[in-house]
C-alpha positions as a Python dict, from the first residue, in 0.01 Angstrom:
ca = {
    (1, 'C'): (0, 0, 0),
    (2, 'H'): (-138, -173, 288),
    (3, 'A'): (-233, -576, 216),
    (4, 'A'): (-351, -682, 566),
    (5, 'H'): (-328, -1081, 696),
    (6, 'G'): (-468, -1329, 444),
    (7, 'V'): (-451, -1097, 160),
    (8, 'V'): (-445, -1267, -184),
    (9, 'L'): (-304, -1125, -504),
    (10, 'G'): (-340, -1239, -827),
    (11, 'N'): (-111, -1184, -1075),
    (12, 'H'): (-20, -890, -1258),
    (13, 'V'): (-207, -666, -994),
    (14, 'T'): (-135, -293, -999),
    (15, 'C'): (-217, -101, -672),
    (16, 'S'): (-148, 262, -675),
    (17, 'N'): (-45, 444, -380),
    (18, 'S'): (-209, 428, -50),
    (19, 'V'): (-442, 146, -129),
    (20, 'Q'): (-555, -11, 189),
    (21, 'L'): (-670, -367, 165),
    (22, 'A'): (-812, -494, 467),
    (23, 'G'): (-824, -914, 594),
    (24, 'D'): (-890, -1145, 364),
    (25, 'V'): (-978, -940, 52),
    (26, 'H'): (-840, -1136, -289),
    (27, 'V'): (-755, -905, -577),
    (28, 'E'): (-740, -1119, -904),
    (29, 'D'): (-530, -1153, -1208),
    (30, 'Y'): (-497, -840, -1414),
    (31, 'A'): (-690, -600, -1159),
    (32, 'V'): (-615, -226, -1151),
    (33, 'V'): (-686, -68, -804),
    (34, 'G'): (-658, 330, -791),
    (35, 'G'): (-472, 526, -548),
    (36, 'V'): (-617, 633, -199),
    (37, 'T'): (-867, 316, -257),
    (38, 'A'): (-1002, 98, 75),
    (39, 'V'): (-1119, -237, 25),
    (40, 'H'): (-1342, -386, 280),
    (41, 'Q'): (-1222, -711, 449),
    (42, 'F'): (-1359, -1011, 278),
    (43, 'C'): (-1443, -835, -53),
    (44, 'T'): (-1317, -975, -402),
    (45, 'V'): (-1177, -743, -704),
    (46, 'G'): (-1253, -959, -1001),
    (47, 'R'): (-1011, -1030, -1260),
    (48, 'H'): (-943, -752, -1546),
    (49, 'A'): (-1159, -518, -1331),
    (50, 'M'): (-1049, -145, -1247),
    (51, 'V'): (-1157, 44, -984),
    (52, 'G'): (-1097, 432, -984),
    (53, 'G'): (-867, 619, -679),
    (54, 'M'): (-1055, 730, -410),
    (55, 'T'): (-1288, 412, -352),
    (56, 'R'): (-1414, 269, -75),
    (57, 'V'): (-1489, -124, -197),
    (58, 'V'): (-1773, -268, 63),
    (59, 'Q'): (-1923, -542, -179),
    (60, 'D'): (-1724, -764, -477),
    (61, 'V'): (-1626, -555, -757),
    (62, 'P'): (-1751, -764, -1114),
    (63, 'P'): (-1464, -913, -1311),
    (64, 'F'): (-1400, -693, -1622),
    (65, 'M'): (-1563, -421, -1520),
    (66, 'L'): (-1462, -45, -1454),
    (67, 'C'): (-1589, 76, -1133),
    (68, 'G'): (-1580, 419, -1015),
    (69, 'L'): (-1731, 714, -770),
    (70, 'S'): (-2050, 896, -860),
    (71, 'H'): (-2234, 1109, -583),
    (72, 'G'): (-1996, 919, -281),
    (73, 'E'): (-2143, 609, -391),
    (74, 'I'): (-1963, 357, -581),
    (75, 'H'): (-2087, 179, -898),
    (76, 'V'): (-2017, -6, -1231),
    (77, 'V'): (-1942, 271, -1501),
    (78, 'G'): (-1921, -40, -1785),
    (79, 'P'): (-1694, -265, -1881),
    (80, 'N'): (-1261, -211, -1838),
    (81, 'Q'): (-1248, -160, -2220),
    (82, 'V'): (-915, 8, -2240),
    (83, 'G'): (-745, -277, -1986),
    (84, 'L'): (-947, -515, -2239),
    (85, 'S'): (-808, -374, -2502),
    (86, 'R'): (-426, -347, -2406),
    (87, 'R'): (-459, -731, -2266),
    (88, 'G'): (-556, -810, -2620),
    (89, 'F'): (-920, -908, -2616),
    (90, 'P'): (-1093, -900, -2923),
    (91, 'E'): (-1330, -611, -2963),
    (92, 'A'): (-1641, -883, -2991),
    (93, 'T'): (-1538, -993, -2642),
    (94, 'V'): (-1565, -660, -2500),
    (95, 'M'): (-1887, -541, -2690),
    (96, 'L'): (-2014, -913, -2493),
    (97, 'L'): (-1939, -731, -2196),
    (98, 'K'): (-2091, -464, -2257),
    (99, 'K'): (-2444, -540, -2327),
    (100, 'A'): (-2416, -760, -2026),
    (101, 'A'): (-2324, -467, -1779),
    (102, 'R'): (-2627, -315, -1980),
    (103, 'I'): (-2861, -560, -1906),
    (104, 'L'): (-2746, -578, -1471),
    (105, 'Y'): (-2726, -216, -1474),
    (106, 'R'): (-2928, -47, -1702),
    (107, 'D'): (-3241, -298, -1736),
    (108, 'G'): (-3394, -220, -1441),
    (109, 'L'): (-3397, -571, -1326),
    (110, 'N'): (-3293, -769, -1050),
    (111, 'R'): (-2991, -980, -1015),
    (112, 'S'): (-3180, -1363, -1091),
    (113, 'Q'): (-3388, -1174, -1401),
    (114, 'A'): (-3025, -1015, -1503),
    (115, 'L'): (-2848, -1338, -1512),
    (116, 'A'): (-3103, -1533, -1633),
    (117, 'R'): (-3106, -1297, -1949),
    (118, 'I'): (-2750, -1269, -2036),
    (119, 'E'): (-2771, -1683, -2005),
    (120, 'A'): (-3012, -1671, -2247),
    (121, 'E'): (-2939, -1404, -2485),
    (122, 'L'): (-2599, -1350, -2508),
    (123, 'E'): (-2335, -1589, -2655),
    (124, 'Q'): (-2184, -1807, -2343),
    (125, 'T'): (-1767, -1732, -2372),
    (126, 'E'): (-1538, -1766, -2092),
    (127, 'E'): (-1606, -1416, -1946),
    (128, 'I'): (-1931, -1424, -1991),
    (129, 'R'): (-2002, -1716, -1817),
    (130, 'D'): (-1707, -1604, -1506),
    (131, 'L'): (-1902, -1295, -1500),
    (132, 'V'): (-2211, -1464, -1442),
    (133, 'S'): (-2070, -1712, -1210),
    (134, 'F'): (-1900, -1453, -998),
    (135, 'Y'): (-2193, -1273, -955),
    (136, 'R'): (-2360, -1639, -863),
    (137, 'N'): (-2076, -1719, -600),
    (138, 'S'): (-2025, -1381, -429),
    (139, 'E'): (-2068, -1407, -51),
    (140, 'R'): (-2064, -987, -21),
    (141, 'G'): (-2265, -881, -305),
    (142, 'V'): (-2145, -748, -629),
    (143, 'V'): (-2141, -321, -653),
}
């Protein structure tokens, strides 16, 4: 793996073989980056996120989510259910994150509408607040 200048790796990060992290990339705690993945400079991979192998990451990867390739484009599949389960997250938390992912990626809303709906309709656990904050604070845009 290659970590360029200014890369910040959180605790318990897993980078598989041939991962390339460009300058000033942040990979937060417990994130997993699959093999032969390139992460563009200034991108952030959120905590407990998983990026599938052979992916080109050019925007921030939201925390708690599983991202992969489809037809050459990166997209969010849904919550990183296996990783979250292994880390001891309660099933109720995983279900909340699943509802949030559905609102963000499947309900046809723009980002502002989706975030407002998440704040209005879902229980505001630490994970949900972190997810919303991640979106609001992203400078590169979110996958």
